[in-house]
Structure formats: C-alpha cells, structure tokens
C-alpha positions in Angstrom: 109.8 94.3 82.1 108.8 97.7 83.2 105.3 97.4 81.7 102.1 97.2 83.5 101.9 93.5 82.4 105.2 93.0 84.0 104.3 94.5 87.3 100.9 92.3 87.2 103.0 89.3 86.7 105.4 90.2 89.4 102.5 90.8 91.9 101.5 87.4 90.4 104.2 85.4 91.3 104.3 87.2 94.8 100.8 86.0 95.3 100.9 82.9 93.9 103.7 81.4 95.5 105.2 83.5 98.5 108.6 84.4 99.0 110.3 81.0 99.5 108.1 78.4 98.0 110.0 76.4 95.3 108.3 74.9 92.0 108.8 72.9 89.0 111.1 75.4 87.1 110.5 76.2 83.5 106.5 75.9 84.0 104.3 79.0 83.1 103.6 80.6 86.5 106.1 79.0 88.7 108.1 80.5 91.2 111.4 79.7 89.2 110.1 81.4 86.3 108.7 84.4 88.4 112.7 84.9 90.3 113.9 84.9 86.4 111.2 88.0 85.8 111.9 89.8 88.9 114.8 92.3 89.9 114.5 92.2 93.5 114.9 88.2 94.2 118.7 88.1 93.6 119.1 91.2 95.6 117.3 89.6 98.3 119.4 86.4 97.8 122.8 88.2 97.9 121.6 90.0 101.3 120.9 86.9 102.9 124.3 85.4 102.2 126.6 87.0 105.0 123.4 85.6 107.5 124.2 82.1 106.5 127.7 81.7 107.7 127.4 82.4 110.9 126.4 79.7 113.6 122.7 79.7 114.9 122.8 79.1 118.6 123.8 75.6 119.7 124.3 74.3 116.2 126.1 71.5 114.9 129.9 72.6 115.7 128.9 75.5 118.5 128.5 75.7 121.8 126.5 73.5 124.2 125.8 76.8 126.3 123.0 78.1 124.2 121.0 74.3 123.5 118.0 76.2 125.8 117.9 78.8 123.3 117.2 76.0 120.5 114.6 74.6 122.5 112.7 78.0 122.7 113.1 78.5 119.0 111.5 74.5 118.5 109.0 75.5 121.6 110.6 72.1 122.8 111.5 70.7 126.2 115.1 69.5 126.5 115.5 66.0 127.8 119.8 65.5 128.5 121.2 61.9 128.7 124.5 61.3 129.6 126.4 58.8 127.9 130.5 57.7 128.6 132.0 60.2 126.5 129.0 62.6 125.7 125.6 63.7 126.4 122.4 63.9 124.4 120.2 66.8 124.1 116.9 65.3 123.0 113.9 68.5 122.0 110.6 67.4 120.5 109.3 70.1 118.0 106.1 71.6 118.2 105.6 70.1 114.5 106.1 66.5 116.4 110.1 66.1 114.7 112.7 65.1 117.4 115.9 66.7 117.5 119.0 65.5 119.1 121.9 67.2 119.6 125.4 65.3 120.7 127.8 67.4 123.0 131.3 66.3 123.9 132.7 66.9 127.1 134.6 70.0 125.8 131.0 71.8 125.5 130.8 71.7 121.8 127.6 69.8 119.6 129.7 67.6 117.2 126.7 66.2 116.0 123.1 66.3 115.4 120.3 64.2 114.4 116.3 64.8 113.3 113.5 62.0 113.0 109.7 62.9 112.4 106.9 63.6 110.5 108.2 67.2 109.3 111.9 68.4 108.7 112.8 70.4 111.6 114.3 73.9 111.0 118.0 72.8 109.6 119.4 76.1 109.4 119.1 76.3 113.4 120.0 72.8 113.4 123.3 72.9 111.1 124.4 76.3 111.8 127.4 77.3 109.4 127.2 74.3 107.9 123.8 74.9 106.5 125.1 76.7 103.3 126.7 73.5 102.2 123.6 71.7 102.9 121.5 73.8 100.8 124.3 74.2 98.0 124.3 70.4 97.9 120.5 69.9 97.9 120.5 72.5 94.9 122.6 70.5 92.5 120.8 67.5 93.3 117.7 69.3 92.5 114.9 66.7 90.3 117.2 64.0 91.8 115.2 61.3 94.1 116.8 59.2 97.1 118.8 60.3 99.8 121.1 63.3 100.2 124.4 62.6 101.4 127.6 64.5 102.2 131.0 63.4 103.0 133.4 66.5 102.5 135.7 69.0 104.1 134.8 68.3 107.7 131.0 67.7 107.4 129.1 64.0 107.0 125.1 64.9 106.5 122.7 62.1 105.7 119.1 62.9 104.9 116.4 60.9 103.4 112.5 60.4 104.1 109.3 60.9 102.3 106.0 62.7 103.5 105.8 62.1 107.0 108.9 60.2 107.7 111.9 62.2 107.6 115.5 61.6 109.1 118.9 62.5 108.8 122.3 63.0 110.8 125.3 65.2 110.7 128.5 64.9 112.7 131.6 66.9 112.3 134.6 63.8 112.4 137.3 65.9 113.9 135.0 66.8 116.8 133.8 63.4 117.5 135.1 62.6 121.0 137.6 59.8 121.8 135.9 56.4 121.4 133.1 57.5 119.9 131.7 56.0 116.5 129.6 58.2 113.9 127.0 55.4 114.3 125.8 56.8 118.2 124.8 59.5 116.1 121.5 58.6 115.5 
C-alpha cells in the first residue's frame, strides 16, 4: 500500500482508533483491518515483547520492597494488614479499583487480586505473568464468560462486566505454608 490511498487509510486508522484500541476484526475501518494493512504495527509489537518478560515493580512473583512504587503508579495510598502467615497490601486506584498484593514472610508477592468499576493496569499487577494472561485472552477472543488460567505455576481467574470487574492470581509454589488459595480475594 504505497499509494496515496494507502497512506490515507493508514492515517485514518491512526486517527480513528489510536495505537492500541481493539475493534471487531474484519469490519471495514476496524483496528484489525488497519493493522493488517500497515507495516509499522508488527515491528512495534516485536519491540514490545522483551518489555513483557520483566517483572513490573512489586507485581506477582516480585519483591515486596517496591510496593510503594506500585502505589505511586496507581496514585494510591497503601494500607497493610498483617495476617498470621502473610501480609496484605491494599491500594485504591485513582479509577476506583481495589488492588491487593499478598506478601509472604520471605517478602515475595505470591498473590494479587483486583475488583472495582475498572480493570487496573494488569501489566503492573501481573508483571512477568502478563504475557501469559494476554496470550490466553487473545486465544479466547470473541468468547464470553470468565477468563481462567490454571497452568505452569500460575492460577488466574478474571471475570466481570462494565463497572463490576474482579480477578485473582497466585503462584501455587509460592503460597506460604498453611495458606489456602481462597485467602486471595
């Protein structure tokens, strides 16, 4: 699409949908139609893949030492509750979602949960597990119902509808002794 019309189409895709908005595939003027006709999108995605491989701050599987960085990212205050075998760090995001990070005595985030009227930045919450989440979500594209992942050291359940989202994720191998996965809410 090196023609003037092709350049105009690419420009209209960018103006209409922005760089990361998903629309129904195959419809005229849809984002999926746009990305199949532009050359820069695949290169941009390839350049982003290495960024998804690194844990983001105190995300799932990360260290508790940087929970304040998460609070700064979410523009939230942290409220800590000490349980018998773990601590819960709770944050209210600026969008109204509640994010909880469950921290083991070893200082590792073994579980996270979220609930509220908006979905929080899951790349921030899930860290290096975000790539698995997005791969599973894309494979279920067009399907309805909860998103459930039970594989390879990750258990994640996400559900909801507009203004009422919730989800939990944990790493079974990192659960402190005596802590049941149902404690992550």
